[in-house]
C-alpha positions in Angstrom: 6.4 -17.7 -8.1 6.3 -14.7 -5.9 2.8 -13.6 -5.0 1.4 -10.3 -3.6 -2.3 -10.3 -2.7 -3.8 -7.0 -1.7 -7.1 -6.7 0.2 -9.3 -4.2 2.0 -11.0 -2.5 -0.9 -13.9 -0.2 -0.1 -16.1 2.8 -0.8 -15.8 5.5 2.0 -17.0 9.0 2.5 -14.4 11.9 2.7 -12.9 11.9 6.2 -13.4 8.1 6.5 -10.8 5.4 7.1 -9.7 2.1 5.6 -7.0 -0.4 6.3 -5.4 -2.2 3.4 -3.4 -5.5 3.7 -0.9 -7.1 1.4 0.1 -10.7 2.0 3.3 -11.8 0.4 4.4 -15.3 -0.3 7.3 -17.3 -1.8 10.1 -14.9 -0.8 11.8 -14.1 2.5 9.5 -11.2 3.4 11.3 -10.0 6.5 14.5 -9.0 4.8 12.9 -6.7 2.2 11.7 -3.2 2.3 8.1 -2.9 1.1 6.0 -0.2 -0.3 2.5 0.8 -1.2 1.7 2.4 -4.5 -1.4 3.7 -6.1 -2.7 4.4 -9.6 -5.6 6.7 -10.2 -7.6 6.6 -13.4 -5.6 8.2 -16.2 -2.6 8.7 -14.1 0.7 6.9 -13.6 1.3 4.6 -10.6 2.9 6.6 -7.7 4.7 5.7 -4.6 2.6 6.2 -1.4 4.7 4.9 1.5 7.7 2.7 2.2 8.8 0.6 5.1 12.3 -0.9 5.6 13.0 -4.3 7.0 13.7 -2.6 10.3 10.4 -0.7 10.3 11.6 2.7 9.1 8.9 4.6 7.2 8.7 7.3 4.5 5.6 8.9 3.0 4.6 10.9 0.0 3.8 14.5 0.9 0.2 14.0 -0.2 -0.5 11.3 2.5 1.9 12.4 5.3 0.1 12.6 8.6 -3.0 10.7 7.3 -1.6 7.3 6.2 0.5 4.8 8.3 2.4 1.9 6.8 3.3 -1.1 9.0 4.3 -4.7 8.7 4.0 -8.0 10.5 6.9 -10.2 9.5 5.3 -13.2 11.2 2.3 -13.0 8.9 4.3 -11.9 5.8 1.9 -8.9 5.6 2.3 -5.2 5.1 -0.6 -2.8 6.0 -1.7 0.7 5.1 -3.9 2.4 7.5 -5.6 5.4 5.8 -7.3 8.0 7.8 -9.0 11.3 6.8 -9.4 10.0 3.3 -9.9 12.5 0.5 -11.5 12.1 -3.0 -8.1 12.4 -4.5 -7.0 9.3 -2.7 -9.3 7.3 -5.0 -7.1 4.8 -6.8 -6.2 1.1 -7.1 -3.6 0.4 -4.4 -0.8 -2.0 -4.8 2.1 -3.3 -2.7 5.5 -4.4 -3.9 9.1 -4.7 -2.8 11.1 -1.5 -2.6 13.1 -0.1 -4.3 12.1 -0.4 -7.9 15.0 -2.7 -8.9 13.7 -5.3 -6.3 10.1 -5.2 -7.5 8.3 -8.4 -8.5 5.2 -9.0 -10.6 2.4 -6.7 -9.5 -0.7 -8.2 -7.8 -4.2 -7.4 -8.7 -4.4 -4.4 -6.4 -7.3 -3.3 -4.3 -9.8 -0.5 -5.2 -10.2 2.5 -2.9 -13.0 4.9 -3.7 -13.6 8.1 -1.7 -16.8 9.8 -2.5 -19.8 11.3 -0.8 
Protein backbone atom coordinates (compact mmCIF):
# COMPACT_ATOMS: atom_id res chain seq x y z
CA UNK A 1 0.00 0.00 0.00
CA UNK A 2 1.25 3.46 -0.94
CA UNK A 3 2.35 5.52 2.03
CA UNK A 4 2.88 9.22 2.52
CA UNK A 5 4.37 10.38 5.82
CA UNK A 6 4.57 14.10 6.49
CA UNK A 7 6.80 15.60 9.18
CA UNK A 8 8.15 18.93 10.35
CA UNK A 9 5.23 20.20 12.41
CA UNK A 10 5.74 23.27 14.51
CA UNK A 11 4.57 26.42 16.23
CA UNK A 12 6.33 29.52 14.93
CA UNK A 13 5.95 33.25 15.27
CA UNK A 14 4.91 35.37 12.29
CA UNK A 15 7.91 35.90 10.06
CA UNK A 16 9.44 32.59 11.06
CA UNK A 17 10.38 29.59 8.96
CA UNK A 18 9.68 25.87 8.87
CA UNK A 19 10.70 23.02 6.60
CA UNK A 20 8.25 20.22 5.98
CA UNK A 21 9.15 16.79 4.63
CA UNK A 22 7.05 14.08 3.06
CA UNK A 23 8.48 10.63 2.57
CA UNK A 24 6.75 8.43 0.03
CA UNK A 25 6.94 4.68 -0.24
CA UNK A 26 5.65 1.80 -2.34
CA UNK A 27 5.48 3.63 -5.65
CA UNK A 28 8.05 4.85 -8.17
CA UNK A 29 8.39 8.32 -6.67
CA UNK A 30 10.71 9.78 -9.30
CA UNK A 31 8.24 9.56 -12.18
CA UNK A 32 5.36 11.37 -10.47
CA UNK A 33 4.63 15.02 -9.97
CA UNK A 34 4.03 15.78 -6.31
CA UNK A 35 2.24 18.52 -4.46
CA UNK A 36 1.74 20.06 -1.06
CA UNK A 37 -1.77 20.87 0.11
CA UNK A 38 -3.10 22.44 3.28
CA UNK A 39 -6.35 22.51 5.18
CA UNK A 40 -7.13 25.23 7.68
CA UNK A 41 -9.83 24.78 10.32
CA UNK A 42 -13.27 25.07 8.77
CA UNK A 43 -11.91 25.36 5.24
CA UNK A 44 -11.46 23.03 2.30
CA UNK A 45 -8.11 21.53 1.47
CA UNK A 46 -6.21 23.73 -0.99
CA UNK A 47 -3.26 23.24 -3.30
CA UNK A 48 -0.14 25.06 -2.14
CA UNK A 49 2.65 24.03 -4.50
CA UNK A 50 3.48 21.44 -7.13
CA UNK A 51 6.68 19.98 -8.50
CA UNK A 52 7.00 17.89 -11.65
CA UNK A 53 9.19 14.83 -12.03
CA UNK A 54 11.69 17.11 -13.76
CA UNK A 55 11.67 19.73 -11.00
CA UNK A 56 9.35 22.34 -12.49
CA UNK A 57 7.42 24.19 -9.80
CA UNK A 58 4.18 26.12 -9.42
CA UNK A 59 2.79 27.95 -6.41
CA UNK A 60 -0.49 29.30 -5.14
CA UNK A 61 -0.53 33.09 -5.25
CA UNK A 62 -0.86 33.21 -1.47
CA UNK A 63 2.55 31.56 -0.93
CA UNK A 64 4.49 32.70 -4.01
CA UNK A 65 7.84 34.17 -3.05
CA UNK A 66 7.68 32.72 0.48
CA UNK A 67 7.47 28.93 0.00
CA UNK A 68 9.77 26.65 -1.98
CA UNK A 69 8.93 23.09 -2.97
CA UNK A 70 11.74 20.69 -3.79
CA UNK A 71 12.33 16.97 -4.07
CA UNK A 72 15.05 14.39 -3.53
CA UNK A 73 14.26 11.36 -5.66
CA UNK A 74 17.04 9.32 -4.05
CA UNK A 75 15.25 9.71 -0.72
CA UNK A 76 11.69 9.48 -2.10
CA UNK A 77 11.04 12.77 -0.33
CA UNK A 78 9.40 16.06 -1.21
CA UNK A 79 10.06 19.18 0.88
CA UNK A 80 8.32 22.48 1.53
CA UNK A 81 10.50 25.30 2.80
CA UNK A 82 8.25 27.97 4.29
CA UNK A 83 9.65 31.42 5.03
CA UNK A 84 8.06 34.62 6.27
CA UNK A 85 5.17 32.64 7.69
CA UNK A 86 1.88 34.40 8.36
CA UNK A 87 -0.98 33.49 10.71
CA UNK A 88 -3.09 32.61 7.68
CA UNK A 89 -0.61 29.84 6.85
CA UNK A 90 -1.85 27.95 9.91
CA UNK A 91 -3.16 24.61 8.69
CA UNK A 92 -2.53 20.91 8.49
CA UNK A 93 -0.18 20.31 5.56
CA UNK A 94 -0.35 17.21 3.38
CA UNK A 95 1.55 15.92 0.39
CA UNK A 96 0.22 13.76 -2.41
CA UNK A 97 0.71 12.93 -6.04
CA UNK A 98 -0.36 15.50 -8.62
CA UNK A 99 -2.73 15.94 -10.42
CA UNK A 100 -5.89 14.96 -8.60
CA UNK A 101 -6.56 11.85 -10.68
CA UNK A 102 -3.18 10.43 -9.58
CA UNK A 103 -3.73 10.97 -5.87
CA UNK A 104 -3.46 8.17 -3.37
CA UNK A 105 -4.75 7.87 0.19
CA UNK A 106 -3.89 10.91 2.27
CA UNK A 107 -1.32 10.67 5.05
CA UNK A 108 -1.84 12.02 8.53
CA UNK A 109 -0.56 15.48 7.64
CA UNK A 110 1.57 17.74 9.77
CA UNK A 111 0.34 20.72 11.78
CA UNK A 112 1.75 24.18 11.19
CA UNK A 113 0.70 26.93 13.57
CA UNK A 114 1.78 30.53 13.10
CA UNK A 115 1.03 32.66 16.11
CA UNK A 116 2.64 35.23 18.34
